C-alpha positions as CSV (number, residue, x, y, z in Angstrom):
1,M,0.0,0.0,0.0
2,K,1.3,3.4,-0.9
3,R,1.9,5.7,2.0
4,F,-1.4,7.6,1.9
5,V,-0.1,10.5,3.8
6,A,2.2,11.3,1.0
7,G,-0.8,12.3,-1.6
8,V,-3.4,13.4,0.8
9,I,-1.4,15.0,3.9
10,A,2.3,16.2,3.5
11,A,4.7,14.4,5.8
12,I,6.5,17.3,7.3
13,L,8.5,17.8,10.5
14,L,6.1,19.4,13.0
15,V,6.8,20.7,16.5
16,S,4.8,18.7,19.1
17,C,4.5,18.5,22.8
18,I,6.7,15.6,23.7
19,A,6.8,13.6,27.0
20,F,7.6,10.1,28.1
21,L,5.4,7.4,29.4
22,D,6.2,6.0,32.8
23,G,6.6,2.3,32.5
24,G,3.9,-0.1,31.3
25,G,3.0,-1.1,27.7
26,N,6.2,-3.0,27.0
27,G,4.4,-5.9,25.5
28,R,4.7,-9.7,25.6
29,R,4.7,-11.0,22.1
30,T,8.0,-12.6,20.9
31,D,7.1,-13.5,17.3
32,G,8.4,-11.9,14.1
33,L,11.6,-10.4,12.8
34,Y,11.2,-7.2,14.8
35,Y,11.6,-9.0,18.1
36,Q,14.3,-11.2,16.7
37,V,16.6,-8.3,15.7
38,S,15.7,-5.8,18.4
39,G,14.2,-7.6,21.4
40,I,11.3,-5.2,21.2
41,H,7.9,-6.8,21.7
42,P,5.6,-6.1,18.7
43,D,2.6,-5.5,20.9
44,A,4.5,-2.9,23.1
45,T,3.1,0.6,23.1
46,I,5.9,2.7,21.7
47,M,4.0,6.0,22.1
48,T,0.7,7.6,22.6
49,I,-0.5,10.5,20.4
50,D,-3.2,12.5,22.1
51,G,-3.9,9.3,24.1
52,E,-4.1,7.0,21.0
53,K,-1.8,4.0,21.5
54,I,0.7,3.2,18.7
55,S,2.2,-0.3,18.7
56,A,5.9,-1.0,18.2
57,E,4.9,-3.3,15.3
58,E,3.1,-0.6,13.4
59,Y,5.9,2.0,14.1
60,L,8.7,-0.4,13.1
61,Y,6.9,-1.3,9.9
62,W,6.9,2.3,8.8
63,L,10.5,2.7,10.0
64,I,11.6,-0.1,7.6
65,Y,9.4,1.5,4.8
66,D,11.0,4.9,5.2
67,C,14.5,3.5,5.4
68,Q,13.9,1.5,2.2
69,Y,12.4,4.6,0.5
70,L,15.3,6.9,1.5
71,S,17.8,4.2,0.5
72,A,16.2,3.9,-2.9
73,Y,16.3,7.6,-3.4
74,A,19.8,8.4,-2.0
75,G,21.6,5.1,-2.3
76,T,23.9,3.8,0.4
77,I,23.3,5.9,3.6
78,D,25.4,6.4,6.7
79,W,22.5,6.6,9.1
80,N,24.7,8.4,11.6
81,E,25.6,11.2,9.2
82,V,24.3,14.6,10.2
83,V,21.6,16.0,7.9
84,T,21.0,19.3,9.6
85,G,22.0,20.7,12.9
86,S,22.4,17.7,15.2
87,M,19.8,15.6,13.3
88,T,21.2,12.4,11.6
89,Y,19.6,10.4,8.9
90,G,18.5,7.9,11.5
91,D,16.9,10.7,13.6
92,Y,15.2,12.1,10.5
93,V,13.6,8.8,9.6
94,K,12.3,8.3,13.1
95,D,10.7,11.7,13.1
96,E,9.1,11.0,9.7
97,V,7.6,7.8,11.1
98,T,6.3,9.7,14.1
99,D,4.5,12.1,11.7
100,T,2.9,9.1,9.9
101,M,1.8,7.8,13.3
102,K,0.3,11.2,14.1
103,T,-1.8,10.9,10.9
104,Y,-2.9,7.4,11.9
105,A,-3.9,8.6,15.3
106,I,-5.8,11.6,14.1
107,V,-7.8,9.6,11.5
108,R,-8.6,6.9,14.1
109,Q,-9.7,9.5,16.6
110,M,-11.9,11.3,14.1
111,A,-13.4,8.0,13.0
112,K,-14.3,7.2,16.6
113,K,-15.8,10.7,17.1
114,G,-18.0,10.4,14.0
115,D,-18.7,6.6,14.4
116,V,-17.1,6.1,11.0
117,T,-16.3,2.6,9.9
118,L,-15.4,0.9,6.6
119,S,-18.2,0.3,4.1
120,K,-19.0,-3.1,2.6
121,E,-17.4,-1.9,-0.6
122,D,-14.2,-1.2,1.4
123,T,-14.1,-4.6,3.1
124,D,-14.9,-6.3,-0.3
125,A,-12.0,-4.4,-1.9
126,L,-9.7,-5.4,0.9
127,E,-10.7,-9.0,0.6
128,E,-10.3,-8.9,-3.2
129,Q,-6.8,-7.4,-2.6
130,R,-6.0,-10.3,-0.4
131,R,-7.2,-12.8,-3.0
132,Q,-5.0,-11.1,-5.6
133,Y,-2.0,-11.3,-3.3
134,I,-2.6,-15.0,-2.8
135,D,-2.9,-15.7,-6.5
136,Y,0.2,-13.7,-7.2
137,Y,2.3,-15.6,-4.7
138,G,0.9,-18.9,-5.6
139,G,-1.2,-19.8,-2.6
140,E,-2.1,-18.7,0.9
141,G,0.9,-20.3,2.5
142,S,3.3,-18.3,0.3
143,Y,1.3,-15.2,0.9
144,L,1.6,-15.6,4.6
145,Q,5.3,-16.1,4.2
146,Q,5.6,-12.8,2.4
147,I,3.9,-11.1,5.4
148,Q,6.3,-12.7,7.7
149,L,9.1,-11.3,5.6
150,L,7.7,-7.9,6.3
151,G,8.1,-8.6,9.9
152,I,4.5,-8.1,10.9
153,S,1.4,-10.1,11.7
154,E,-1.4,-10.6,9.2
155,E,-3.6,-8.6,11.5
156,T,-1.3,-5.6,11.5
157,F,-0.8,-5.9,7.7
158,D,-4.6,-5.8,7.3
159,T,-4.9,-2.8,9.6
160,I,-2.2,-0.9,7.6
161,N,-4.0,-1.7,4.3
162,S,-7.3,-0.6,5.7
163,M,-6.1,2.9,6.7
164,Y,-6.4,4.3,3.2
165,Y,-10.1,3.3,3.1
166,L,-10.7,4.6,6.7
167,Y,-9.1,7.9,5.7
168,S,-11.4,8.2,2.7
169,R,-14.5,7.5,4.9
170,V,-13.4,10.0,7.5
171,L,-13.0,12.6,4.8
172,E,-16.4,11.7,3.4
173,A,-18.0,12.1,6.8
174,F,-16.3,15.4,7.3
175,C,-17.6,16.7,4.0
176,N,-21.1,15.3,3.9
177,G,-21.7,13.2,7.0
178,S,-21.4,12.8,10.8
179,L,-18.3,15.0,11.1
180,R,-19.4,17.8,8.8
181,P,-19.0,21.3,10.4
182,T,-21.9,23.6,10.5
183,D,-22.7,25.7,7.4
184,E,-21.9,28.8,9.5
185,K,-18.4,27.5,10.2
186,L,-17.8,26.5,6.6
187,N,-19.0,29.9,5.3
188,S,-16.8,31.6,7.8
189,F,-13.8,29.5,6.7
190,A,-14.6,30.4,3.1
191,E,-14.8,34.1,3.9
192,D,-11.5,34.1,5.8
193,N,-9.7,32.3,3.0
194,R,-11.5,34.1,0.1
195,L,-12.9,30.9,-1.4
196,Y,-15.2,31.1,-4.5
197,T,-17.0,28.7,-6.7
198,A,-17.4,29.4,-10.4
199,K,-17.6,27.7,-13.7
200,L,-14.6,28.7,-15.7
201,L,-13.7,28.8,-19.4
202,Y,-9.9,29.2,-19.7
203,L,-8.0,30.1,-22.9
204,P,-4.2,29.9,-22.2
205,T,-1.9,32.3,-24.0
206,D,1.5,31.2,-22.9
207,G,4.0,31.0,-25.8
208,L,1.6,32.6,-28.3
209,K,2.4,35.5,-30.6
210,E,0.6,38.8,-30.3
211,D,-1.9,38.2,-33.0
212,E,-2.7,34.7,-31.6
213,V,-3.3,36.2,-28.2
214,A,-5.7,38.7,-29.8
215,Q,-7.5,35.8,-31.4
216,R,-7.8,34.1,-28.1
217,R,-9.2,37.2,-26.5
218,D,-11.8,37.6,-29.3
219,L,-12.8,34.0,-28.8
220,A,-13.2,34.5,-25.1
221,Q,-15.3,37.7,-25.8
222,S,-17.6,35.7,-28.1
223,Y,-18.0,33.1,-25.3
224,A,-18.9,35.8,-22.8
225,D,-21.3,37.5,-25.1
226,K,-23.1,34.3,-26.0
227,L,-23.4,33.1,-22.4
228,K,-24.8,36.5,-21.3
229,A,-27.5,36.3,-24.1
230,S,-28.3,32.6,-23.6
231,D,-31.5,31.2,-22.0
232,D,-29.6,28.0,-21.1
233,V,-26.3,29.1,-19.7
234,D,-25.4,25.7,-18.3
235,A,-25.9,23.8,-21.6
236,L,-24.0,26.5,-23.6
237,Y,-21.2,26.5,-21.0
238,N,-20.9,22.7,-21.4
239,R,-20.6,23.1,-25.2
240,F,-17.9,25.7,-24.9
241,A,-16.0,23.6,-22.3
242,Q,-16.0,20.7,-24.7
243,E,-14.7,22.9,-27.5
244,L,-11.8,23.9,-25.3
245,G,-11.1,20.4,-24.1
246,M,-12.1,21.2,-20.6
247,E,-13.8,18.8,-18.2
248,E,-17.5,19.8,-17.7
249,N,-18.3,20.7,-14.1
250,A,-21.9,21.1,-13.1
251,I,-21.1,22.5,-9.6
252,G,-18.2,24.6,-10.6
253,Q,-14.6,24.9,-9.4
254,T,-13.9,26.1,-5.9
255,F,-10.6,28.0,-5.6
256,A,-8.9,30.4,-3.2
257,A,-7.8,33.9,-4.3
258,S,-4.3,33.0,-3.4
259,E,-4.3,30.0,-5.8
260,N,-5.3,31.8,-8.9
261,D,-4.8,35.0,-10.8
262,G,-5.8,37.9,-8.5
263,A,-7.8,39.3,-11.4
264,L,-9.9,36.2,-11.5
265,A,-10.7,36.2,-7.8
266,D,-11.6,39.9,-7.9
267,A,-13.8,39.5,-10.9
268,V,-15.7,36.5,-9.5
269,S,-16.1,38.1,-6.1
270,A,-17.9,41.0,-7.8
271,L,-20.4,38.8,-9.6
272,S,-23.8,37.8,-8.3
273,E,-24.7,34.1,-8.4
274,G,-25.5,33.0,-11.9
275,S,-23.9,36.0,-13.5
276,V,-21.4,35.8,-16.4
277,S,-18.2,37.8,-16.2
278,E,-16.6,39.9,-18.9
279,V,-13.4,38.6,-20.3
280,I,-10.9,38.4,-17.4
281,A,-7.2,38.8,-18.4
282,G,-5.0,36.6,-16.2
283,T,-1.3,36.2,-16.2
284,T,-1.3,33.1,-18.4
285,G,-4.5,33.4,-20.3
286,F,-8.1,34.6,-20.5
287,Y,-11.0,33.5,-18.4
288,V,-14.8,33.7,-18.6
289,A,-16.5,32.9,-15.3
290,I,-20.0,32.1,-14.2
291,R,-20.4,32.7,-10.4
292,M,-22.0,29.7,-8.7
293,P,-23.3,29.1,-5.2
294,L,-20.4,28.3,-2.8
295,D,-19.8,24.6,-2.9
296,L,-19.7,23.9,0.9
297,S,-18.5,20.3,0.3
298,A,-15.5,21.6,-1.5
299,V,-14.9,24.1,1.3
300,A,-15.2,21.2,3.8
301,Q,-12.4,19.4,2.0
302,R,-10.2,22.4,2.5
303,L,-11.2,22.8,6.1
304,F,-10.5,19.1,6.7
305,A,-6.9,19.5,5.3
306,Q,-6.5,22.5,7.6
307,T,-7.9,20.7,10.6
308,T,-5.7,17.7,10.2
309,E,-2.6,19.8,9.6
310,D,-3.4,21.8,12.8
311,A,-4.0,18.5,14.7
312,M,-0.6,17.2,13.7
313,A,1.1,20.5,14.7
314,N,-0.5,20.4,18.1
315,A,-0.4,16.7,18.8
316,T,0.9,15.6,22.2
317,V,3.3,12.7,21.7
318,K,4.3,10.7,24.7
319,Y,7.1,8.2,24.1
320,N,7.5,4.9,26.0
321,N,11.2,5.6,26.5
322,A,11.8,2.0,27.7
323,V,11.0,0.9,24.1
324,Y,11.7,3.9,22.0
325,S,15.2,4.5,23.3
326,K,16.2,1.0,22.1
327,I,15.7,2.0,18.5
328,D,18.7,3.0,16.4
329,A,17.2,3.3,13.0
330,G,20.3,2.4,11.0
331,T,21.2,-0.6,13.1
332,F,17.7,-1.9,13.2
333,Y,17.3,-1.5,9.4
334,T,20.6,-3.3,8.7
335,D,19.9,-6.1,11.1
336,F,16.3,-6.5,9.8
337,L,17.5,-6.8,6.2
338,Q,20.0,-9.5,7.2
339,A,17.3,-11.4,9.1
340,Q,14.8,-11.0,6.3
341,Q,17.3,-12.4,3.8
342,E,18.0,-15.4,6.0
343,L,14.2,-16.1,6.5
344,S,13.6,-15.8,2.8
345,A,16.3,-18.3,2.1
346,S,14.8,-20.8,4.6
347,F,11.4,-20.4,3.0
348,A,12.9,-21.0,-0.4
349,Q,14.7,-24.1,0.9
350,G,11.6,-25.4,2.5
351,N,9.4,-24.8,-0.5
352,T,12.0,-26.6,-2.7
353,A,11.9,-29.6,-0.4
354,A,8.2,-29.6,-0.3
355,N,7.9,-29.5,-4.1
356,A,10.5,-32.4,-4.4
357,D,8.3,-34.5,-2.1
């Protein structure tokens, strides 16, 4: 599963309130490669984030993931080399994983608050994914061996895979369900951030000669004139959008003034709902806009991103120092790869013997 926080919430280093747990939560399980190479019990609580417990197994899975990702990007790494200030590569990876765990904790807490669970479609998709893995690896036994090579239990593997779907359901609930803020709050957020919704026709002019730019402006003017005179603005807009190769949008595009040409935001803000603008000259082309009712669901998506970003920045992380202090990222990663290679070889030897029988 791709790291969902990479496309949805940026994994950035954020300042948190950090404390340490006093004893407890050190776990009992002794299965898996993580315990073999570190002596850390997979079921130990490695940290809490705003009270949400994070297991060592989950944390170490992402530690391996980030080490592999960084190694693939940068090649051979000296994990003790200083990146900036006093932070080494090993420290950096550990902080990155803590940010991922913050995201997990925030999503889980929001799901609990809104009574959000996976849908049947989600569970069916996860089951189909499992079947595909089994087919790919040639049977359930081989599939379970692959999970062992990851160092985690099947339960934790399933939990990690389900997080993408849970995130989607939480976002859905925030925009149009049990977690949705009041319209008053959404409108206030939109006003503070100068958010507008409009149907746009866009005619780019980058790289065009002066006479070609003039032709684009004339075309934009003809679109504006015809839309103003039309009895069916929506249908005519759809036709013009198709001519320009633009995707039709019945609701309109919601954008912030800071994200677009200032001229566009100013022009749209001056329109009444349903009104068609004059030709708007932007920095890279011409626009014709139709002011639409503010799309509060699109506003909610933006507020969700802001809410989760703020939650990450203000999260209280309490480390179980008895567990966390044992982790040297570079040593753990190197030892894990060695143990993984040995386990893989034993699986291959056992599978060969079984096939011979």
